[in-house]
N, C-alpha and C positions, 0 to 999 in steps of 0.2 A: 481554328482555324485563323492563320494570319492573311497579309492582303499583301500584296507590293505594287507599286507602280512608279513608273520609268521616271525621273528624276527631272529629267528633258526632252523635251517631242519628238530628238532622236537618239539613237546610241552618238555616244562623243565617237565611236571610230570612226560612223558613218558621215557627221556633221562636224567634225569639229571645227574648231575657230581656225584661223589658220594668220595668227598675230603677225605682224610686220609685212604681208604682202597686201601692199596696195597697188602694186604696176598691175596694169593691162596689160593681159596677153594676148597675143596675137590668135587671130581664128584659125583653131587647130583644122585637119580634115576629118578625122576621124572622132566617135565620142568622147567625154572624161571617161574612164576609169579607176580614179583613184582622186584622193586630194580632193572632195568635191566640195569643200567649202571653203574655195578657194577664188581669189581677185577672176571674175569671167573678162572675156574680149568684148566691146565697144558693138560687136555686130553676130550678126548668122544671117550666113549667104542664103538668099531666098526669102528671109523671115523679114517684118517689120519690127523696129525695134522701137520701144515709147517707152515714154516718162509715167509718174503716178497720175500726172494732169492730160495726160494721153490715154493711158488704162481708165481714167476715169470718164471719159469721152466714151469708149467704147460701151463702159457700163451703163452708164446710162441711156445710150442706143437702146439696149436689151436683145438687139439683134445679132452680137455673139456668146460665144460661149466662152468661160471662164475655167481653168483646167489646175485645179492645183494638184502639182508631182510631188509633193514633201514626202518623204517614206513614212511609214508608218513603222515603231520600234519594233521589234522581234521580239516574241516572248521566249525569256533566259531558260535554255535549255535543262537550267541544274536548279530550277524553281523547287524547293524542298516540298516533298507530297505536300498535298491540303491548302498548299497555297495558292489563293485566287491572283489572276493576274487582270488588273483593270487599264486600261490604255488613258492616258494622258488626256483628256479634252482636248480637240485640236480645234482654233478658231480660223477661220480663212475667210474670203473677198464673200460676200452675200452673194446667192446663187451661183455660185461655183461647186465645180462637180471635184471631189478628190479621188485622183486616184492616184493613190501611192503605190510607191517603189518601182516605176514606171521609168525614172527618170537616170537610174545605172545608166552606164554605158554597157554592160554586156545584159541581156535580160533572157531568162530562162523561158521559154517557149510559152508555157501556159502564160508567164506576165507578159510578152507580147500577146500574145492572143488577146487577155483581159483588158488591153492596152489598146488596141483596134477594134474592140467592143464599143469601149469606154468612149472612143472618137465617134466611130457610128451612130451611134446613141446620141453626143453630143451633139453633131451636126445634121441631125437629121439623115444623113447621107448624102449632105450637101457637101462636096470636096470645098465648093468656092464660098463658105459659113466661114467668115471669121472665129477663129481658136485662138486665146489668149492661155500662155503658159507662163505660168509663176510656182514659184516656193518661198527662197528666205532670198535675203540681198548677198551679193557674193557666194552664191548658189549654182551651180553648174548641171542639177536635176532638171534644170527647166529648160537650161540651153540644150541639155543632150535631148529632153523630151520634146523637143518643137524640133530638133531637129530631124527626130525622128520619123516625128509627122510628116514633114517636110517629103521624106521616102519613101512615106506612103502615100503620095500622090495629093497629100490636104495644098490648095495655094492660096493659101489667105492665113497664113501663119503668123502668129503676132508673139514676139517675147516680151515679157514684162518683167525686165532684172532686178528690180527693186525687191517683186517681189511684196510678200505681206508685211515684211517690216516697212517701205517703204510705205505703205499703203498706211500702216498706224500713224506713221510717224507725222502724216500730211492730213492728222485725225481723221482719216475714214470709218465708218463701220465696218467692223469684223464680227461675222457669225457662228456660235458653234456647227461642227459638219461632221459627218460619218463618212467614210468612204463610202465610197460608187460599188454595189453592190456586182 
């Protein structure tokens, strides 16, 4: 029986690097639906945008929920019979809730319901609780997820665009996490 592990955290087509894309794009009206690993806007209407230092202040306060939206790599459809699939371990900001696959521009109804349930649980049903959304740096997944949360009526949405990359670069701790059920 062979074991296949993904070579990276997510499929390269989903979050492939965008070489040479360093300009800050204007904030779009709608969700980003392609090229998720690219320069992101500096703003998100209705949300607070924070740096690593500000995100750390939210984290220390312990009154906010951190929502990691890094996608989970899909199990390849053409695995040879008998091959075991094991997800690559995922490190995130400690105490973060990992809601994978909710940052795509278009969500299946089941994924959208999963996202709504995850946010309701993370917020305790309090639409004013600070929700800090993140992924990786230059990743539209967290921007999309934060924008979607605003659309659901959450009033204290915080977008941390530097994500786990910025957290790690600042020498802050990361912890292995599993997807929220």
